[in-house]
Phi, psi and omega in degrees: 000333182293332185278347182298311178300321179293318179296319178295319178298315179294321179294317178294323176296322178295317178297319179298315179297319179296327180295331177288329182278320187273333185294127177288159179290133179279136176267107183284160176296138178249122180287145177232125180279133177245136179206177185051047186272133178210176178225158176225155172290142180298141173297157184306318183294331178275324185283346181292153179098194184276104174245107183229168183266016177108329180249022175066021172275155179302145181219159175256146181258132177226156174241121176272128182233159177174195179250141176241127181248115179253109182261008184283340183085358179234157173297139174248129180240161179053048181280115176284133180256128179241145178181173178244135179235124181242148176276185184297337180266004180084010178277140179292122182287324181241071182301141180063020178221116175266333180278126182251348179168192182225139169258119186295322180210134176236105180289164177302144181096205182255133178218162177276152174220160173209145181225132177274133177230156174244133181239134178308136186298337182278358178266131188277153176256162010281154177273153174242127182252125183224155170054043180278136176205166180214158172208143183215197188235164179279345177215166185301134174240349178231077188297341182288352177278350189246158181258029183297000000 
């Protein structure tokens, strides 16, 4: 009976050691700097169809564009873009939402990006874009976005 606590201790130590060997490497979030950010009204071919703000009220279509700088030296995928968008009166266009979209792939260096957004039609322009940033991963985390 005396050896049971020692055996349990050794067994738990073995499991702990095995977890270091078997555990895959975690892919941490990689920050991506966004700058030179501006927006344009969607072209007619993109804006056609049902563009709504979620509750089926009329909405306007815009494309947010800018530069993305990836200094990691590796491709960054599934980069979530966060930012604040205000209308001409200073009202938050996407209340309770900091995430405005996703950049599917950001290669190393500087590249262009664009994200389509819908803004309720009753909010006045020009829009003000603030505090934009992005972060993504070294490998796919949302495989349903791809046609592999």
